[in-house]
C-alpha positions as CSV (number, residue, x, y, z in Angstrom):
1,M,-2.0,6.6,-17.6
2,N,-4.1,3.5,-18.1
3,K,-5.0,1.8,-14.9
4,V,-5.1,-1.8,-13.7
5,I,-8.5,-2.4,-12.3
6,I,-10.3,-5.3,-10.6
7,V,-14.1,-5.3,-10.8
8,T,-15.9,-8.0,-8.7
9,G,-19.2,-9.3,-10.0
10,A,-18.4,-8.1,-13.5
11,S,-20.2,-11.0,-15.2
12,S,-23.6,-9.2,-14.9
13,G,-25.5,-6.1,-13.9
14,I,-23.7,-2.9,-12.8
15,G,-20.4,-4.7,-12.4
16,K,-20.5,-5.9,-16.1
17,E,-21.4,-2.4,-17.4
18,T,-18.7,-0.8,-15.2
19,A,-16.0,-3.2,-16.4
20,F,-17.0,-2.5,-20.0
21,A,-17.1,1.3,-19.5
22,L,-13.5,1.2,-18.0
23,A,-12.2,-1.2,-20.7
24,E,-13.5,1.0,-23.4
25,M,-11.5,3.9,-21.9
26,G,-8.4,1.8,-22.5
27,H,-7.9,0.5,-18.9
28,R,-6.8,-3.0,-18.1
29,V,-9.8,-4.6,-16.4
30,Y,-10.0,-7.9,-14.5
31,D,-13.3,-9.5,-13.6
32,F,-13.5,-11.5,-10.3
33,S,-16.7,-13.5,-10.5
34,R,-18.0,-17.1,-10.1
35,R,-19.7,-17.2,-13.4
36,D,-17.8,-17.9,-16.6
37,F,-17.4,-14.8,-18.6
38,A,-15.6,-14.3,-21.9
39,D,-14.8,-11.0,-23.6
40,E,-11.7,-9.8,-25.3
41,K,-11.9,-6.4,-23.5
42,I,-11.9,-7.9,-20.0
43,E,-9.7,-10.6,-18.3
44,H,-11.9,-13.0,-16.4
45,I,-10.6,-14.9,-13.3
46,K,-13.1,-17.3,-11.7
47,V,-13.3,-16.1,-8.1
48,D,-15.7,-16.7,-5.2
49,V,-15.3,-13.6,-3.1
50,T,-16.5,-15.5,0.0
51,N,-13.5,-17.8,-0.3
52,E,-10.6,-15.8,1.2
53,E,-7.8,-18.1,-0.2
54,N,-9.4,-18.0,-3.7
55,V,-9.4,-14.1,-3.5
56,I,-5.8,-14.0,-2.3
57,A,-4.6,-16.2,-5.1
58,A,-6.5,-14.3,-7.8
59,T,-5.2,-10.9,-6.5
60,K,-1.6,-12.2,-6.5
61,E,-2.1,-13.4,-10.1
62,V,-3.1,-10.0,-11.2
63,Y,-0.3,-8.2,-9.4
64,E,2.4,-10.6,-10.6
65,K,1.1,-10.2,-14.2
66,E,0.7,-6.4,-14.1
67,G,3.1,-5.2,-11.5
68,R,0.4,-3.1,-9.8
69,I,-3.2,-2.8,-8.9
70,D,-4.6,0.7,-9.1
71,I,-8.3,0.4,-8.5
72,V,-10.6,-2.2,-7.1
73,I,-14.4,-1.9,-7.5
74,N,-16.5,-4.2,-5.3
75,C,-19.7,-4.8,-7.2
76,A,-20.3,-8.5,-6.2
77,G,-23.5,-8.9,-4.3
78,Y,-27.1,-10.1,-4.3
79,G,-30.3,-9.5,-2.4
80,I,-32.8,-11.5,-0.3
81,S,-36.2,-10.4,0.8
82,G,-38.7,-11.6,3.3
83,A,-39.9,-11.1,6.9
84,V,-37.1,-11.3,9.5
85,E,-39.3,-13.6,11.6
86,F,-39.4,-16.1,8.8
87,T,-35.9,-15.8,7.3
88,E,-33.5,-18.6,8.0
89,T,-30.4,-17.4,9.9
90,S,-28.2,-19.3,7.4
91,D,-29.7,-17.2,4.6
92,A,-29.1,-14.0,6.5
93,K,-25.5,-15.0,7.1
94,R,-25.0,-15.8,3.4
95,Q,-26.3,-12.3,2.6
96,F,-23.5,-10.8,4.8
97,D,-20.9,-13.3,3.5
98,V,-21.3,-12.0,-0.1
99,N,-22.3,-8.4,0.3
100,F,-20.1,-7.5,3.3
101,F,-17.4,-10.1,3.9
102,G,-16.8,-10.7,0.2
103,T,-15.8,-7.0,-0.1
104,V,-13.7,-7.4,3.1
105,N,-11.9,-10.3,1.6
106,V,-11.0,-8.5,-1.7
107,N,-9.9,-5.3,0.1
108,K,-7.8,-7.2,2.6
109,A,-6.0,-8.9,-0.4
110,V,-5.4,-5.7,-2.4
111,I,-4.4,-3.3,0.4
112,P,-0.8,-4.8,0.9
113,Y,-0.1,-4.3,-2.8
114,M,-1.5,-0.8,-2.8
115,R,0.4,0.0,0.4
116,K,3.6,-1.3,-1.2
117,Q,3.1,0.9,-4.3
118,K,2.0,3.8,-2.1
119,C,-1.2,4.5,-4.0
120,G,-4.6,2.9,-4.8
121,R,-8.4,3.4,-4.9
122,I,-11.0,1.2,-3.3
123,V,-14.6,1.6,-4.4
124,N,-17.3,-0.3,-2.5
125,I,-20.8,-0.5,-4.1
126,S,-23.4,0.2,-1.4
127,S,-27.1,1.1,-1.8
128,V,-29.5,3.8,-0.8
129,A,-30.9,1.0,1.4
130,A,-28.0,1.7,3.7
131,V,-29.7,4.9,4.9
132,A,-33.3,4.3,3.9
133,H,-33.7,1.0,5.7
134,I,-36.1,-1.1,3.6
135,P,-38.6,-3.4,5.5
136,F,-38.7,-7.0,4.2
137,Q,-35.2,-6.3,2.8
138,T,-33.8,-6.0,6.3
139,Y,-30.7,-8.1,5.9
140,Y,-29.8,-6.5,2.5
141,S,-30.2,-3.0,4.1
142,A,-28.1,-4.1,7.1
143,S,-25.3,-5.5,4.9
144,K,-25.1,-2.2,3.0
145,A,-25.2,-0.1,6.2
146,A,-22.4,-2.2,7.5
147,L,-20.5,-1.7,4.3
148,E,-20.8,2.1,4.5
149,S,-19.5,2.1,8.1
150,Y,-16.7,-0.1,7.1
151,T,-15.8,2.2,4.2
152,N,-15.6,5.3,6.3
153,A,-13.4,3.6,9.0
154,L,-11.2,2.0,6.4
155,A,-10.6,5.3,4.6
156,N,-9.0,6.7,7.8
157,E,-6.9,3.6,8.3
158,V,-5.2,3.6,4.9
159,R,-5.2,7.4,4.0
160,A,-1.6,7.6,5.2
161,F,-0.6,5.1,2.5
162,N,-2.2,7.3,-0.2
163,I,-5.0,4.8,-0.6
164,S,-8.5,6.3,-0.9
165,V,-11.7,4.5,-0.1
166,T,-15.2,5.5,-1.1
167,A,-18.7,3.9,-1.3
168,I,-21.1,4.5,-4.1
169,A,-24.8,4.0,-3.5
170,P,-27.2,3.2,-6.4
171,G,-30.9,3.5,-6.1
172,D,-33.3,1.7,-8.4
173,I,-31.4,0.2,-11.3
174,C,-32.9,-1.9,-14.1
175,T,-30.7,-5.0,-14.0
176,D,-31.0,-8.8,-13.5
177,F,-30.4,-8.1,-9.8
178,T,-34.2,-7.9,-9.5
179,T,-34.9,-11.4,-11.0
180,A,-31.9,-12.9,-9.1
181,R,-33.2,-11.7,-5.7
182,Q,-34.0,-14.6,-3.4
183,K,-37.6,-14.0,-2.4
184,S,-39.5,-15.6,0.5
185,F,-43.2,-14.9,1.1
186,D,-43.3,-17.1,4.1
187,G,-45.7,-15.6,6.7
188,D,-47.3,-13.2,4.2
189,D,-50.7,-14.3,5.5
190,V,-49.6,-13.3,9.0
191,Y,-48.4,-10.0,7.7
192,E,-51.7,-9.4,5.8
193,G,-50.0,-9.4,2.4
194,R,-47.5,-6.7,3.2
195,I,-44.5,-8.8,2.2
196,L,-45.8,-9.4,-1.3
197,R,-47.0,-5.7,-1.7
198,S,-43.6,-4.4,-0.5
199,V,-41.4,-6.6,-2.7
200,S,-43.7,-6.2,-5.7
201,G,-43.7,-2.4,-5.5
202,M,-39.9,-2.3,-5.0
203,E,-39.3,-4.6,-8.0
204,K,-41.6,-2.4,-10.1
205,D,-39.5,0.6,-9.2
206,E,-36.3,-1.3,-10.1
207,K,-37.6,-2.3,-13.5
208,N,-38.4,1.3,-14.2
209,G,-35.1,2.5,-12.8
210,M,-31.9,3.9,-14.2
211,S,-30.1,2.0,-16.9
212,P,-27.1,0.0,-15.6
213,R,-24.9,1.7,-18.2
214,K,-25.7,5.2,-16.9
215,A,-24.9,4.0,-13.3
216,A,-21.7,2.3,-14.5
217,E,-20.5,5.5,-16.2
218,Y,-20.9,7.4,-12.9
219,I,-19.1,4.7,-11.0
220,A,-16.2,4.8,-13.6
221,K,-16.0,8.5,-13.3
222,I,-15.8,8.5,-9.5
223,S,-13.3,5.6,-9.6
224,L,-10.9,7.6,-11.8
225,Q,-11.1,11.1,-10.3
226,K,-8.3,12.5,-8.3
227,T,-10.0,12.7,-4.9
228,V,-13.1,11.2,-3.5
229,K,-15.7,11.8,-0.8
230,P,-16.6,9.0,1.6
231,V,-20.0,8.2,0.1
232,Y,-21.8,9.1,-3.2
233,A,-25.4,8.4,-4.3
234,I,-26.2,7.9,-7.9
235,G,-28.8,10.2,-9.4
236,A,-30.3,13.5,-8.2
237,Q,-33.3,12.0,-6.5
238,Y,-31.2,9.5,-4.5
239,K,-28.7,12.2,-3.5
240,L,-31.6,14.2,-2.1
241,L,-33.0,11.1,-0.4
242,S,-29.7,10.3,1.2
243,V,-29.4,13.8,2.5
244,L,-33.0,13.8,3.9
245,C,-32.4,10.4,5.6
246,K,-29.4,11.9,7.4
247,V,-31.2,15.2,8.3
248,F,-34.6,13.9,9.3
249,P,-35.0,12.5,12.8
250,C,-35.0,8.7,12.8
251,S,-38.6,8.5,13.7
252,I,-39.8,10.6,10.8
253,R,-37.5,8.9,8.3
254,N,-38.6,5.5,9.4
255,R,-42.3,6.4,9.2
256,I,-41.9,7.7,5.6
257,V,-40.0,4.5,4.5
258,G,-42.7,2.4,6.3
259,M,-45.5,4.3,4.4
260,L,-43.7,3.5,1.1
261,Y,-42.7,-0.2,1.8
262,A,-44.6,-1.6,4.7
263,R,-48.2,-0.8,3.9
């Protein structure tokens, strides 16, 4: 049976490719994003996920039109980089408002409908940075780590209503997420060039990373399968990295990540 699916942040990047992949399978896909987006395959509703009232109204609109909401995929997000010491607290809070609380707002709006219909699937897009904590991307890493903890706890809360919750963690993906990152090199002289080297190396990896379509096909597959695990990583190397980050002692894991991104 074709599903009614909400994808947040579907006007660009992984969200856009995920929405297209699902629409091409014949599913009814709604995009929640701030940017105007027009395509005959996808129904766009202008939504700021950080605005709870906006999210509630848009979710109600979908439910009243379709009579159900089967799946929500939370792709909306962005990144900031820079040294913690020189990052404005307001910028750090904005990072959490979008990446974490934006997802919270959407899920809070859809759960009552899923509970009423006694079924549903929530997919939260995380990052390998949730377990491989990236220096000079501290707040991004922290927002994704919070999202994975939230996902695991929420899964146990709503399981009795036949609602399943999972997080999917991409690694390096070649999208406009890289160019959209809000970068700050304040204090790079104090840090002896490590901020610039870290961010530049990371962005080089992203530009040479997996295609967004391939990542989207994996997200679509997990979103539609009968049962899900709490967390998935996209790609063999990132699945291995996620396992190693959980197996290695924190001191060893942090030293390895530091050697890669804080030299």
